[in-house]
N, CA, C, O and CB atoms as a CASP TS submission, in Angstrom:
PFRMAT TS
TARGET T0000
AUTHOR 0000-0000-0000
METHOD Language model
MODEL 1
PARENT N/A
ATOM      1  N   MET     1     111.740  30.594 232.107  1.00  0.00           N
ATOM      2  CA  MET     1     111.797  29.224 231.876  1.00  0.00           C
ATOM      3  C   MET     1     113.319  29.037 231.249  1.00  0.00           C
ATOM      4  O   MET     1     113.483  29.168 230.036  1.00  0.00           O
ATOM      5  CB  MET     1     110.531  28.731 230.875  1.00  0.00           C
ATOM      6  N   PHE     2     114.148  28.802 231.909  1.00  0.00           N
ATOM      7  CA  PHE     2     115.843  28.545 231.329  1.00  0.00           C
ATOM      8  C   PHE     2     115.517  27.603 230.401  1.00  0.00           C
ATOM      9  O   PHE     2     114.612  26.769 230.440  1.00  0.00           O
ATOM     10  CB  PHE     2     117.160  27.881 232.480  1.00  0.00           C
ATOM     11  N   GLY     3     116.571  27.869 229.324  1.00  0.00           N
ATOM     12  CA  GLY     3     117.137  26.850 228.124  1.00  0.00           C
ATOM     13  C   GLY     3     115.942  26.614 227.403  1.00  0.00           C
ATOM     14  O   GLY     3     115.740  25.506 226.906  1.00  0.00           O
ATOM     15  N   THR     4     114.944  27.751 227.268  1.00  0.00           N
ATOM     16  CA  THR     4     113.647  27.882 226.140  1.00  0.00           C
ATOM     17  C   THR     4     114.075  29.053 225.416  1.00  0.00           C
ATOM     18  O   THR     4     114.685  30.004 225.905  1.00  0.00           O
ATOM     19  CB  THR     4     111.966  28.153 226.809  1.00  0.00           C
ATOM     20  N   ALA     5     113.688  28.909 224.130  1.00  0.00           N
ATOM     21  CA  ALA     5     113.506  29.640 223.228  1.00  0.00           C
ATOM     22  C   ALA     5     112.081  29.971 222.812  1.00  0.00           C
ATOM     23  O   ALA     5     111.324  29.020 222.620  1.00  0.00           O
ATOM     24  CB  ALA     5     114.177  29.172 222.368  1.00  0.00           C
ATOM     25  N   LEU     6     111.596  31.305 222.639  1.00  0.00           N
ATOM     26  CA  LEU     6     110.261  31.546 221.887  1.00  0.00           C
ATOM     27  C   LEU     6     110.129  31.710 220.489  1.00  0.00           C
ATOM     28  O   LEU     6     110.695  32.559 219.800  1.00  0.00           O
ATOM     29  CB  LEU     6     109.699  32.623 222.324  1.00  0.00           C
ATOM     30  N   LYS     7     109.315  30.807 220.112  1.00  0.00           N
ATOM     31  CA  LYS     7     109.280  30.680 218.806  1.00  0.00           C
ATOM     32  C   LYS     7     108.186  31.421 218.041  1.00  0.00           C
ATOM     33  O   LYS     7     108.271  31.567 216.821  1.00  0.00           O
ATOM     34  CB  LYS     7     109.233  29.391 218.574  1.00  0.00           C
ATOM     35  N   SER     8     107.123  31.905 218.779  1.00  0.00           N
ATOM     36  CA  SER     8     106.178  32.627 218.125  1.00  0.00           C
ATOM     37  C   SER     8     105.226  33.034 219.342  1.00  0.00           C
ATOM     38  O   SER     8     105.272  32.483 220.442  1.00  0.00           O
ATOM     39  CB  SER     8     105.489  31.784 216.919  1.00  0.00           C
ATOM     40  N   ILE     9     104.297  34.145 218.974  1.00  0.00           N
ATOM     41  CA  ILE     9     103.419  34.671 219.660  1.00  0.00           C
ATOM     42  C   ILE     9     102.056  34.774 219.089  1.00  0.00           C
ATOM     43  O   ILE     9     101.963  35.482 218.086  1.00  0.00           O
ATOM     44  CB  ILE     9     103.874  35.751 219.993  1.00  0.00           C
ATOM     45  N   GLN    10     101.042  34.239 219.507  1.00  0.00           N
ATOM     46  CA  GLN    10      99.549  34.289 218.733  1.00  0.00           C
ATOM     47  C   GLN    10      98.776  35.207 220.049  1.00  0.00           C
ATOM     48  O   GLN    10      99.231  35.570 221.134  1.00  0.00           O
ATOM     49  CB  GLN    10      98.668  32.329 218.357  1.00  0.00           C
ATOM     50  N   ASP    11      97.568  35.369 219.487  1.00  0.00           N
ATOM     51  CA  ASP    11      96.649  36.080 220.246  1.00  0.00           C
ATOM     52  C   ASP    11      96.476  35.469 221.687  1.00  0.00           C
ATOM     53  O   ASP    11      96.612  36.185 222.679  1.00  0.00           O
ATOM     54  CB  ASP    11      95.354  36.119 219.500  1.00  0.00           C
ATOM     55  N   ASP    12      96.207  34.277 221.771  1.00  0.00           N
ATOM     56  CA  ASP    12      96.173  33.790 223.090  1.00  0.00           C
ATOM     57  C   ASP    12      96.759  32.696 223.679  1.00  0.00           C
ATOM     58  O   ASP    12      96.314  32.028 224.612  1.00  0.00           O
ATOM     59  CB  ASP    12      95.163  33.641 223.333  1.00  0.00           C
ATOM     60  N   SER    13      98.201  32.500 222.832  1.00  0.00           N
ATOM     61  CA  SER    13      99.074  31.489 223.115  1.00  0.00           C
ATOM     62  C   SER    13     100.460  31.863 222.527  1.00  0.00           C
ATOM     63  O   SER    13     100.614  32.750 221.687  1.00  0.00           O
ATOM     64  CB  SER    13      98.535  30.185 222.586  1.00  0.00           C
ATOM     65  N   VAL    14     101.630  30.967 223.144  1.00  0.00           N
ATOM     66  CA  VAL    14     103.174  30.927 222.884  1.00  0.00           C
ATOM     67  C   VAL    14     103.500  29.809 222.423  1.00  0.00           C
ATOM     68  O   VAL    14     103.012  28.766 222.860  1.00  0.00           O
ATOM     69  CB  VAL    14     104.033  31.143 223.983  1.00  0.00           C
ATOM     70  N   THR    15     104.228  29.842 221.630  1.00  0.00           N
ATOM     71  CA  THR    15     105.037  28.174 220.906  1.00  0.00           C
ATOM     72  C   THR    15     106.515  28.505 221.296  1.00  0.00           C
ATOM     73  O   THR    15     107.242  29.407 220.878  1.00  0.00           O
ATOM     74  CB  THR    15     104.937  27.855 218.690  1.00  0.00           C
ATOM     75  N   ILE    16     106.780  27.419 222.310  1.00  0.00           N
ATOM     76  CA  ILE    16     108.070  27.704 222.976  1.00  0.00           C
ATOM     77  C   ILE    16     108.867  26.425 222.235  1.00  0.00           C
ATOM     78  O   ILE    16     108.311  25.452 221.725  1.00  0.00           O
ATOM     79  CB  ILE    16     107.997  27.690 224.849  1.00  0.00           C
ATOM     80  N   ILE    17     110.351  26.679 222.307  1.00  0.00           N
ATOM     81  CA  ILE    17     111.320  25.477 221.972  1.00  0.00           C
ATOM     82  C   ILE    17     111.882  24.947 223.282  1.00  0.00           C
ATOM     83  O   ILE    17     112.156  25.894 224.020  1.00  0.00           O
ATOM     84  CB  ILE    17     112.588  25.930 220.979  1.00  0.00           C
ATOM     85  N   THR    18     112.085  24.051 223.699  1.00  0.00           N
ATOM     86  CA  THR    18     112.848  23.399 224.859  1.00  0.00           C
ATOM     87  C   THR    18     113.290  22.223 224.321  1.00  0.00           C
ATOM     88  O   THR    18     112.451  21.351 224.093  1.00  0.00           O
ATOM     89  CB  THR    18     112.043  23.127 226.164  1.00  0.00           C
ATOM     90  N   GLY    19     114.683  21.986 224.021  1.00  0.00           N
ATOM     91  CA  GLY    19     115.241  21.067 223.414  1.00  0.00           C
ATOM     92  C   GLY    19     115.150  20.777 222.353  1.00  0.00           C
ATOM     93  O   GLY    19     115.814  21.404 221.527  1.00  0.00           O
ATOM     94  N   ASP    20     114.271  19.682 221.922  1.00  0.00           N
ATOM     95  CA  ASP    20     114.271  19.274 220.621  1.00  0.00           C
ATOM     96  C   ASP    20     112.519  19.463 220.163  1.00  0.00           C
ATOM     97  O   ASP    20     111.974  19.187 219.094  1.00  0.00           O
ATOM     98  CB  ASP    20     114.966  17.612 220.546  1.00  0.00           C
ATOM     99  N   ASP    21     112.031  19.948 221.229  1.00  0.00           N
ATOM    100  CA  ASP    21     110.324  19.673 221.409  1.00  0.00           C
ATOM    101  C   ASP    21     109.903  21.085 221.456  1.00  0.00           C
ATOM    102  O   ASP    21     110.456  21.866 222.229  1.00  0.00           O
ATOM    103  CB  ASP    21     109.737  18.752 222.958  1.00  0.00           C
ATOM    104  N   ASP    22     108.605  21.585 220.382  1.00  0.00           N
ATOM    105  CA  ASP    22     107.883  22.664 220.579  1.00  0.00           C
ATOM    106  C   ASP    22     107.045  22.317 221.418  1.00  0.00           C
ATOM    107  O   ASP    22     106.703  21.143 221.568  1.00  0.00           O
ATOM    108  CB  ASP    22     107.358  23.207 219.564  1.00  0.00           C
ATOM    109  N   LYS    23     106.539  23.405 222.168  1.00  0.00           N
ATOM    110  CA  LYS    23     104.959  23.261 222.819  1.00  0.00           C
ATOM    111  C   LYS    23     104.653  24.557 222.783  1.00  0.00           C
ATOM    112  O   LYS    23     105.463  25.482 222.849  1.00  0.00           O
ATOM    113  CB  LYS    23     104.716  22.629 224.427  1.00  0.00           C
ATOM    114  N   THR    24     103.086  24.666 222.643  1.00  0.00           N
ATOM    115  CA  THR    24     102.313  25.412 222.776  1.00  0.00           C
ATOM    116  C   THR    24     101.570  25.876 224.024  1.00  0.00           C
ATOM    117  O   THR    24     100.786  25.018 224.431  1.00  0.00           O
ATOM    118  CB  THR    24     101.769  25.081 222.061  1.00  0.00           C
ATOM    119  N   LEU    25     101.601  26.968 224.725  1.00  0.00           N
ATOM    120  CA  LEU    25     101.228  27.321 226.291  1.00  0.00           C
ATOM    121  C   LEU    25      99.923  28.404 225.706  1.00  0.00           C
ATOM    122  O   LEU    25     100.034  29.481 225.120  1.00  0.00           O
ATOM    123  CB  LEU    25     102.830  28.255 227.465  1.00  0.00           C
ATOM    124  N   SER    26      98.991  27.837 226.018  1.00  0.00           N
ATOM    125  CA  SER    26      97.764  28.659 225.695  1.00  0.00           C
ATOM    126  C   SER    26      96.886  29.160 226.874  1.00  0.00           C
ATOM    127  O   SER    26      97.085  28.796 228.033  1.00  0.00           O
ATOM    128  CB  SER    26      96.884  27.847 224.812  1.00  0.00           C
ATOM    129  N   SER    27      95.947  29.978 226.521  1.00  0.00           N
ATOM    130  CA  SER    27      94.954  30.656 227.407  1.00  0.00           C
ATOM    131  C   SER    27      95.861  31.430 228.259  1.00  0.00           C
ATOM    132  O   SER    27      96.034  31.340 229.475  1.00  0.00           O
ATOM    133  CB  SER    27      93.962  29.662 228.255  1.00  0.00           C
ATOM    134  N   LEU    28      96.427  32.231 227.374  1.00  0.00           N
ATOM    135  CA  LEU    28      97.284  33.470 227.930  1.00  0.00           C
ATOM    136  C   LEU    28      96.929  34.625 227.874  1.00  0.00           C
ATOM    137  O   LEU    28      96.664  35.014 226.737  1.00  0.00           O
ATOM    138  CB  LEU    28      98.377  33.635 227.445  1.00  0.00           C
ATOM    139  N   ASP    29      96.772  35.653 229.031  1.00  0.00           N
ATOM    140  CA  ASP    29      96.409  36.909 228.986  1.00  0.00           C
ATOM    141  C   ASP    29      97.660  37.548 228.365  1.00  0.00           C
ATOM    142  O   ASP    29      97.603  37.990 227.217  1.00  0.00           O
ATOM    143  CB  ASP    29      95.964  37.440 230.347  1.00  0.00           C
ATOM    144  N   GLN    30      98.856  37.615 229.131  1.00  0.00           N
ATOM    145  CA  GLN    30     100.212  38.214 228.703  1.00  0.00           C
ATOM    146  C   GLN    30     101.468  37.655 228.676  1.00  0.00           C
ATOM    147  O   GLN    30     101.800  36.717 229.401  1.00  0.00           O
ATOM    148  CB  GLN    30     100.453  39.148 229.355  1.00  0.00           C
ATOM    149  N   VAL    31     102.322  38.299 227.710  1.00  0.00           N
ATOM    150  CA  VAL    31     103.472  37.490 227.760  1.00  0.00           C
ATOM    151  C   VAL    31     104.455  38.438 228.093  1.00  0.00           C
ATOM    152  O   VAL    31     104.423  39.490 227.455  1.00  0.00           O
ATOM    153  CB  VAL    31     103.778  36.712 226.509  1.00  0.00           C
ATOM    154  N   VAL    32     105.319  38.297 228.950  1.00  0.00           N
ATOM    155  CA  VAL    32     106.206  38.945 229.646  1.00  0.00           C
ATOM    156  C   VAL    32     107.759  38.263 229.263  1.00  0.00           C
ATOM    157  O   VAL    32     108.212  37.370 229.979  1.00  0.00           O
ATOM    158  CB  VAL    32     105.739  38.853 231.188  1.00  0.00           C
ATOM    159  N   PRO    33     108.485  38.753 228.119  1.00  0.00           N
ATOM    160  CA  PRO    33     109.759  38.149 227.885  1.00  0.00           C
ATOM    161  C   PRO    33     110.954  38.653 228.902  1.00  0.00           C
ATOM    162  O   PRO    33     110.872  39.859 229.138  1.00  0.00           O
ATOM    163  CB  PRO    33     110.126  38.452 226.408  1.00  0.00           C
ATOM    164  N   ALA    34     111.667  38.212 229.326  1.00  0.00           N
ATOM    165  CA  ALA    34     112.531  38.365 230.027  1.00  0.00           C
ATOM    166  C   ALA    34     114.119  37.880 229.562  1.00  0.00           C
ATOM    167  O   ALA    34     114.790  37.128 230.269  1.00  0.00           O
ATOM    168  CB  ALA    34     112.006  37.832 231.062  1.00  0.00           C
ATOM    169  N   VAL    35     114.466  38.284 228.620  1.00  0.00           N
ATOM    170  CA  VAL    35     115.722  37.754 227.813  1.00  0.00           C
ATOM    171  C   VAL    35     116.824  38.854 227.610  1.00  0.00           C
ATOM    172  O   VAL    35     116.634  40.058 227.784  1.00  0.00           O
ATOM    173  CB  VAL    35     115.259  37.229 226.319  1.00  0.00           C
ATOM    174  N   GLY    36     118.012  38.267 227.214  1.00  0.00           N
ATOM    175  CA  GLY    36     119.138  39.362 226.781  1.00  0.00           C
ATOM    176  C   GLY    36     119.674  39.893 227.586  1.00  0.00           C
ATOM    177  O   GLY    36     119.506  39.602 228.771  1.00  0.00           O
ATOM    178  N   MET    37     120.560  40.928 227.138  1.00  0.00           N
ATOM    179  CA  MET    37     121.512  41.447 228.526  1.00  0.00           C
ATOM    180  C   MET    37     121.645  42.994 228.074  1.00  0.00           C
ATOM    181  O   MET    37     122.413  43.680 228.748  1.00  0.00           O
ATOM    182  CB  MET    37     123.368  40.547 228.741  1.00  0.00           C
ATOM    183  N   LYS    38     120.906  43.661 226.897  1.00  0.00           N
ATOM    184  CA  LYS    38     120.837  45.023 226.694  1.00  0.00           C
ATOM    185  C   LYS    38     119.789  45.455 226.071  1.00  0.00           C
ATOM    186  O   LYS    38     119.146  44.673 225.370  1.00  0.00           O
ATOM    187  CB  LYS    38     121.808  45.464 226.101  1.00  0.00           C
ATOM    188  N   SER    39     119.465  46.609 226.189  1.00  0.00           N
ATOM    189  CA  SER    39     118.161  47.236 225.481  1.00  0.00           C
ATOM    190  C   SER    39     118.343  46.722 224.051  1.00  0.00           C
ATOM    191  O   SER    39     119.405  46.360 223.544  1.00  0.00           O
ATOM    192  CB  SER    39     118.056  49.032 225.527  1.00  0.00           C
ATOM    193  N   ARG    40     116.959  46.753 223.406  1.00  0.00           N
ATOM    194  CA  ARG    40     116.284  46.500 222.348  1.00  0.00           C
ATOM    195  C   ARG    40     115.653  47.629 221.677  1.00  0.00           C
ATOM    196  O   ARG    40     114.445  47.474 221.498  1.00  0.00           O
ATOM    197  CB  ARG    40     115.447  45.621 222.647  1.00  0.00           C
ATOM    198  N   GLU    41     116.246  48.933 221.178  1.00  0.00           N
ATOM    199  CA  GLU    41     115.370  49.731 220.645  1.00  0.00           C
ATOM    200  C   GLU    41     114.646  49.528 219.230  1.00  0.00           C
ATOM    201  O   GLU    41     113.720  50.161 218.720  1.00  0.00           O
ATOM    202  CB  GLU    41     115.986  50.792 220.666  1.00  0.00           C
ATOM    203  N   ASP    42     115.372  48.446 218.778  1.00  0.00           N
ATOM    204  CA  ASP    42     114.688  47.993 217.498  1.00  0.00           C
ATOM    205  C   ASP    42     113.204  47.435 217.645  1.00  0.00           C
ATOM    206  O   ASP    42     112.294  47.790 216.895  1.00  0.00           O
ATOM    207  CB  ASP    42     115.558  46.873 216.862  1.00  0.00           C
ATOM    208  N   LEU    43     113.066  46.609 218.591  1.00  0.00           N
ATOM    209  CA  LEU    43     112.100  45.594 219.257  1.00  0.00           C
ATOM    210  C   LEU    43     110.837  46.998 219.582  1.00  0.00           C
ATOM    211  O   LEU    43     109.722  47.006 219.060  1.00  0.00           O
ATOM    212  CB  LEU    43     112.971  44.565 220.998  1.00  0.00           C
ATOM    213  N   LYS    44     111.306  47.989 220.455  1.00  0.00           N
ATOM    214  CA  LYS    44     110.506  48.918 220.928  1.00  0.00           C
ATOM    215  C   LYS    44     109.818  49.460 219.568  1.00  0.00           C
ATOM    216  O   LYS    44     108.604  49.291 219.453  1.00  0.00           O
ATOM    217  CB  LYS    44     111.308  49.977 221.812  1.00  0.00           C
ATOM    218  N   SER    45     110.412  49.991 218.710  1.00  0.00           N
ATOM    219  CA  SER    45     109.944  50.741 217.428  1.00  0.00           C
ATOM    220  C   SER    45     108.995  49.876 216.557  1.00  0.00           C
ATOM    221  O   SER    45     107.925  50.312 216.133  1.00  0.00           O
ATOM    222  CB  SER    45     111.217  51.163 216.521  1.00  0.00           C
ATOM    223  N   LYS    46     109.588  48.254 216.244  1.00  0.00           N
ATOM    224  CA  LYS    46     108.446  47.477 215.518  1.00  0.00           C
ATOM    225  C   LYS    46     107.299  47.365 216.264  1.00  0.00           C
ATOM    226  O   LYS    46     106.234  47.293 215.651  1.00  0.00           O
ATOM    227  CB  LYS    46     108.802  46.115 215.147  1.00  0.00           C
ATOM    228  N   LEU    47     107.303  47.329 217.687  1.00  0.00           N
ATOM    229  CA  LEU    47     106.054  47.115 218.276  1.00  0.00           C
ATOM    230  C   LEU    47     105.094  48.416 218.200  1.00  0.00           C
ATOM    231  O   LEU    47     103.895  48.322 217.935  1.00  0.00           O
ATOM    232  CB  LEU    47     106.301  46.675 219.719  1.00  0.00           C
ATOM    233  N   LYS    48     105.646  49.438 218.418  1.00  0.00           N
ATOM    234  CA  LYS    48     104.826  50.684 217.828  1.00  0.00           C
ATOM    235  C   LYS    48     104.294  50.787 216.711  1.00  0.00           C
ATOM    236  O   LYS    48     103.171  51.283 216.613  1.00  0.00           O
ATOM    237  CB  LYS    48     105.423  51.685 217.759  1.00  0.00           C
ATOM    238  N   GLU    49     104.900  50.396 215.763  1.00  0.00           N
ATOM    239  CA  GLU    49     104.515  50.533 214.301  1.00  0.00           C
ATOM    240  C   GLU    49     103.435  49.630 214.459  1.00  0.00           C
ATOM    241  O   GLU    49     102.337  50.096 214.151  1.00  0.00           O
ATOM    242  CB  GLU    49     105.637  50.144 213.096  1.00  0.00           C
ATOM    243  N   LYS    50     103.460  48.540 214.832  1.00  0.00           N
ATOM    244  CA  LYS    50     102.076  47.608 214.565  1.00  0.00           C
ATOM    245  C   LYS    50     101.048  47.812 215.737  1.00  0.00           C
ATOM    246  O   LYS    50     100.158  47.002 215.996  1.00  0.00           O
ATOM    247  CB  LYS    50     102.451  45.864 214.503  1.00  0.00           C
ATOM    248  N   ALA    51     101.247  48.851 216.338  1.00  0.00           N
ATOM    249  CA  ALA    51     100.323  49.137 217.672  1.00  0.00           C
ATOM    250  C   ALA    51      99.858  48.010 218.201  1.00  0.00           C
ATOM    251  O   ALA    51      98.688  47.628 218.198  1.00  0.00           O
ATOM    252  CB  ALA    51      99.085  49.987 217.461  1.00  0.00           C
ATOM    253  N   ILE    52     101.309  47.189 218.908  1.00  0.00           N
ATOM    254  CA  ILE    52     101.172  46.345 219.807  1.00  0.00           C
ATOM    255  C   ILE    52     101.385  46.914 220.946  1.00  0.00           C
ATOM    256  O   ILE    52     102.431  47.548 221.080  1.00  0.00           O
ATOM    257  CB  ILE    52     101.838  45.357 219.644  1.00  0.00           C
ATOM    258  N   PRO    53     100.440  46.822 222.041  1.00  0.00           N
ATOM    259  CA  PRO    53     100.560  47.529 223.523  1.00  0.00           C
ATOM    260  C   PRO    53     101.736  46.678 224.040  1.00  0.00           C
ATOM    261  O   PRO    53     101.906  45.459 224.005  1.00  0.00           O
ATOM    262  CB  PRO    53      99.043  47.412 224.630  1.00  0.00           C
ATOM    263  N   HIS    54     102.699  47.937 224.660  1.00  0.00           N
ATOM    264  CA  HIS    54     104.023  47.416 225.525  1.00  0.00           C
ATOM    265  C   HIS    54     104.274  48.490 226.336  1.00  0.00           C
ATOM    266  O   HIS    54     103.858  49.648 226.300  1.00  0.00           O
ATOM    267  CB  HIS    54     105.426  47.038 224.673  1.00  0.00           C
ATOM    268  N   ALA    55     105.183  47.797 227.232  1.00  0.00           N
ATOM    269  CA  ALA    55     105.791  48.621 228.091  1.00  0.00           C
ATOM    270  C   ALA    55     107.608  48.698 228.094  1.00  0.00           C
ATOM    271  O   ALA    55     108.165  47.607 228.215  1.00  0.00           O
ATOM    272  CB  ALA    55     105.191  48.139 229.422  1.00  0.00           C
ATOM    273  N   VAL    56     108.056  49.319 228.031  1.00  0.00           N
ATOM    274  CA  VAL    56     109.516  49.048 228.493  1.00  0.00           C
ATOM    275  C   VAL    56     110.070  49.542 229.998  1.00  0.00           C
ATOM    276  O   VAL    56     110.196  50.669 230.476  1.00  0.00           O
ATOM    277  CB  VAL    56     110.416  49.758 227.434  1.00  0.00           C
ATOM    278  N   VAL    57     110.384  48.019 230.608  1.00  0.00           N
ATOM    279  CA  VAL    57     110.767  48.033 232.098  1.00  0.00           C
ATOM    280  C   VAL    57     112.110  47.762 232.497  1.00  0.00           C
ATOM    281  O   VAL    57     112.995  47.921 231.655  1.00  0.00           O
ATOM    282  CB  VAL    57     110.020  47.111 232.801  1.00  0.00           C
ATOM    283  N   GLY    58     112.406  47.373 233.663  1.00  0.00           N
ATOM    284  CA  GLY    58     113.587  47.002 234.154  1.00  0.00           C
ATOM    285  C   GLY    58     114.647  47.584 233.449  1.00  0.00           C
ATOM    286  O   GLY    58     114.599  48.749 233.054  1.00  0.00           O
ATOM    287  N   ASP    59     115.905  46.605 233.212  1.00  0.00           N
ATOM    288  CA  ASP    59     117.334  47.329 232.780  1.00  0.00           C
ATOM    289  C   ASP    59     117.253  48.102 231.329  1.00  0.00           C
ATOM    290  O   ASP    59     118.274  48.617 230.874  1.00  0.00           O
ATOM    291  CB  ASP    59     118.607  46.094 232.641  1.00  0.00           C
ATOM    292  N   ALA    60     115.967  48.169 230.598  1.00  0.00           N
ATOM    293  CA  ALA    60     115.814  48.702 229.536  1.00  0.00           C
ATOM    294  C   ALA    60     115.757  50.415 229.762  1.00  0.00           C
ATOM    295  O   ALA    60     115.959  51.321 228.954  1.00  0.00           O
ATOM    296  CB  ALA    60     114.628  48.023 228.947  1.00  0.00           C
ATOM    297  N   LEU    61     115.386  50.446 231.238  1.00  0.00           N
ATOM    298  CA  LEU    61     115.218  51.981 231.411  1.00  0.00           C
ATOM    299  C   LEU    61     116.238  52.242 232.274  1.00  0.00           C
ATOM    300  O   LEU    61     116.672  53.373 232.058  1.00  0.00           O
ATOM    301  CB  LEU    61     113.826  52.524 231.981  1.00  0.00           C
ATOM    302  N   GLN    62     116.862  51.636 233.237  1.00  0.00           N
ATOM    303  CA  GLN    62     117.830  51.815 234.082  1.00  0.00           C
ATOM    304  C   GLN    62     118.308  50.572 234.740  1.00  0.00           C
ATOM    305  O   GLN    62     117.436  49.764 235.060  1.00  0.00           O
ATOM    306  CB  GLN    62     117.442  52.724 234.958  1.00  0.00           C
ATOM    307  N   ALA    63     119.794  50.226 235.045  1.00  0.00           N
ATOM    308  CA  ALA    63     119.921  49.351 235.893  1.00  0.00           C
ATOM    309  C   ALA    63     118.997  49.113 237.177  1.00  0.00           C
ATOM    310  O   ALA    63     118.909  50.040 237.983  1.00  0.00           O
ATOM    311  CB  ALA    63     121.031  49.533 236.169  1.00  0.00           C
ATOM    312  N   LEU    64     118.378  48.050 237.386  1.00  0.00           N
ATOM    313  CA  LEU    64     117.769  47.840 238.554  1.00  0.00           C
ATOM    314  C   LEU    64     118.208  46.275 239.159  1.00  0.00           C
ATOM    315  O   LEU    64     118.799  45.506 238.400  1.00  0.00           O
ATOM    316  CB  LEU    64     116.195  48.052 238.281  1.00  0.00           C
ATOM    317  N   ARG    65     117.930  45.922 240.359  1.00  0.00           N
ATOM    318  CA  ARG    65     118.059  44.981 241.256  1.00  0.00           C
ATOM    319  C   ARG    65     116.997  44.181 240.510  1.00  0.00           C
ATOM    320  O   ARG    65     116.224  44.752 239.741  1.00  0.00           O
ATOM    321  CB  ARG    65     117.880  45.378 242.811  1.00  0.00           C
ATOM    322  N   ILE    66     116.935  42.531 240.781  1.00  0.00           N
ATOM    323  CA  ILE    66     115.796  41.610 240.048  1.00  0.00           C
ATOM    324  C   ILE    66     114.610  41.783 240.880  1.00  0.00           C
ATOM    325  O   ILE    66     113.593  41.255 240.430  1.00  0.00           O
ATOM    326  CB  ILE    66     116.164  39.934 239.932  1.00  0.00           C
ATOM    327  N   MET    67     114.520  42.326 241.854  1.00  0.00           N
ATOM    328  CA  MET    67     113.233  42.427 242.515  1.00  0.00           C
ATOM    329  C   MET    67     112.607  43.650 242.286  1.00  0.00           C
ATOM    330  O   MET    67     111.376  43.639 242.303  1.00  0.00           O
ATOM    331  CB  MET    67     113.326  42.237 243.894  1.00  0.00           C
ATOM    332  N   GLU    68     113.214  44.755 242.065  1.00  0.00           N
ATOM    333  CA  GLU    68     112.638  45.877 241.299  1.00  0.00           C
ATOM    334  C   GLU    68     112.296  45.701 239.999  1.00  0.00           C
ATOM    335  O   GLU    68     111.369  46.397 239.586  1.00  0.00           O
ATOM    336  CB  GLU    68     113.424  46.893 241.283  1.00  0.00           C
ATOM    337  N   ALA    69     112.889  44.834 239.150  1.00  0.00           N
ATOM    338  CA  ALA    69     112.581  44.904 237.570  1.00  0.00           C
ATOM    339  C   ALA    69     111.473  44.112 237.688  1.00  0.00           C
ATOM    340  O   ALA    69     110.523  44.360 236.946  1.00  0.00           O
ATOM    341  CB  ALA    69     113.730  44.330 236.421  1.00  0.00           C
ATOM    342  N   THR    70     111.366  42.825 238.801  1.00  0.00           N
ATOM    343  CA  THR    70     110.242  42.170 238.646  1.00  0.00           C
ATOM    344  C   THR    70     109.194  43.056 238.876  1.00  0.00           C
ATOM    345  O   THR    70     108.441  43.302 237.934  1.00  0.00           O
ATOM    346  CB  THR    70     110.177  41.074 239.414  1.00  0.00           C
ATOM    347  N   GLU    71     108.986  43.648 240.096  1.00  0.00           N
ATOM    348  CA  GLU    71     107.836  44.642 240.354  1.00  0.00           C
ATOM    349  C   GLU    71     107.855  45.470 239.256  1.00  0.00           C
ATOM    350  O   GLU    71     106.676  45.548 238.909  1.00  0.00           O
ATOM    351  CB  GLU    71     107.934  45.492 241.659  1.00  0.00           C
ATOM    352  N   GLU    72     108.356  45.962 238.706  1.00  0.00           N
ATOM    353  CA  GLU    72     108.223  46.972 237.514  1.00  0.00           C
ATOM    354  C   GLU    72     107.715  46.193 236.482  1.00  0.00           C
ATOM    355  O   GLU    72     106.816  46.801 235.902  1.00  0.00           O
ATOM    356  CB  GLU    72     109.570  47.695 237.035  1.00  0.00           C
ATOM    357  N   GLY    73     107.955  44.974 235.972  1.00  0.00           N
ATOM    358  CA  GLY    73     107.376  44.116 234.865  1.00  0.00           C
ATOM    359  C   GLY    73     105.920  43.891 235.374  1.00  0.00           C
ATOM    360  O   GLY    73     104.936  44.314 234.768  1.00  0.00           O
ATOM    361  N   ALA    74     105.872  43.252 236.435  1.00  0.00           N
ATOM    362  CA  ALA    74     104.362  42.953 236.882  1.00  0.00           C
ATOM    363  C   ALA    74     103.286  44.167 236.886  1.00  0.00           C
ATOM    364  O   ALA    74     102.183  44.098 236.344  1.00  0.00           O
ATOM    365  CB  ALA    74     104.402  42.404 238.389  1.00  0.00           C
ATOM    366  N   ARG    75     103.855  45.427 237.674  1.00  0.00           N
ATOM    367  CA  ARG    75     103.247  46.739 237.251  1.00  0.00           C
ATOM    368  C   ARG    75     102.869  46.746 236.120  1.00  0.00           C
ATOM    369  O   ARG    75     101.647  46.610 236.053  1.00  0.00           O
ATOM    370  CB  ARG    75     103.970  47.788 237.336  1.00  0.00           C
ATOM    371  N   ALA    76     103.448  46.861 235.011  1.00  0.00           N
ATOM    372  CA  ALA    76     103.269  46.979 233.567  1.00  0.00           C
ATOM    373  C   ALA    76     102.542  46.180 233.029  1.00  0.00           C
ATOM    374  O   ALA    76     101.929  46.506 232.012  1.00  0.00           O
ATOM    375  CB  ALA    76     104.271  46.922 232.904  1.00  0.00           C
ATOM    376  N   ALA    77     102.413  44.795 233.637  1.00  0.00           N
ATOM    377  CA  ALA    77     101.495  43.630 232.910  1.00  0.00           C
ATOM    378  C   ALA    77      99.953  44.025 233.543  1.00  0.00           C
ATOM    379  O   ALA    77      98.963  43.859 232.831  1.00  0.00           O
ATOM    380  CB  ALA    77     102.070  41.763 233.414  1.00  0.00           C
ATOM    381  N   ARG    78      99.853  44.442 234.624  1.00  0.00           N
ATOM    382  CA  ARG    78      98.694  44.992 235.189  1.00  0.00           C
ATOM    383  C   ARG    78      97.979  46.073 234.809  1.00  0.00           C
ATOM    384  O   ARG    78      96.754  46.078 234.926  1.00  0.00           O
ATOM    385  CB  ARG    78      98.900  45.212 236.216  1.00  0.00           C
ATOM    386  N   GLU    79      98.657  47.108 234.314  1.00  0.00           N
ATOM    387  CA  GLU    79      98.328  48.338 233.578  1.00  0.00           C
ATOM    388  C   GLU    79      97.887  48.330 232.062  1.00  0.00           C
ATOM    389  O   GLU    79      97.109  49.153 231.579  1.00  0.00           O
ATOM    390  CB  GLU    79      99.470  49.143 233.661  1.00  0.00           C
ATOM    391  N   GLN    80      98.508  47.251 231.347  1.00  0.00           N
ATOM    392  CA  GLN    80      98.135  47.101 229.990  1.00  0.00           C
ATOM    393  C   GLN    80      96.628  46.540 229.823  1.00  0.00           C
ATOM    394  O   GLN    80      96.159  46.356 228.699  1.00  0.00           O
ATOM    395  CB  GLN    80      99.167  46.164 229.319  1.00  0.00           C
TER
END
């Protein structure tokens, strides 16, 4: 979702900010953030410390085309 910021992630929902509004999206199984332009090693270690299941995919591993990165993300989501 372009022009959207992720505010928080709960057990089965996320809260996002679009413009001046907060919106909660619920009944979610998984959240796949696709943000930024470079690898975030600090996020990986924080998720590991908190024992939050995660997978590092796409350009965080190696430069890929969008179709390859999307497929890799989808595969990782199915395996979680």
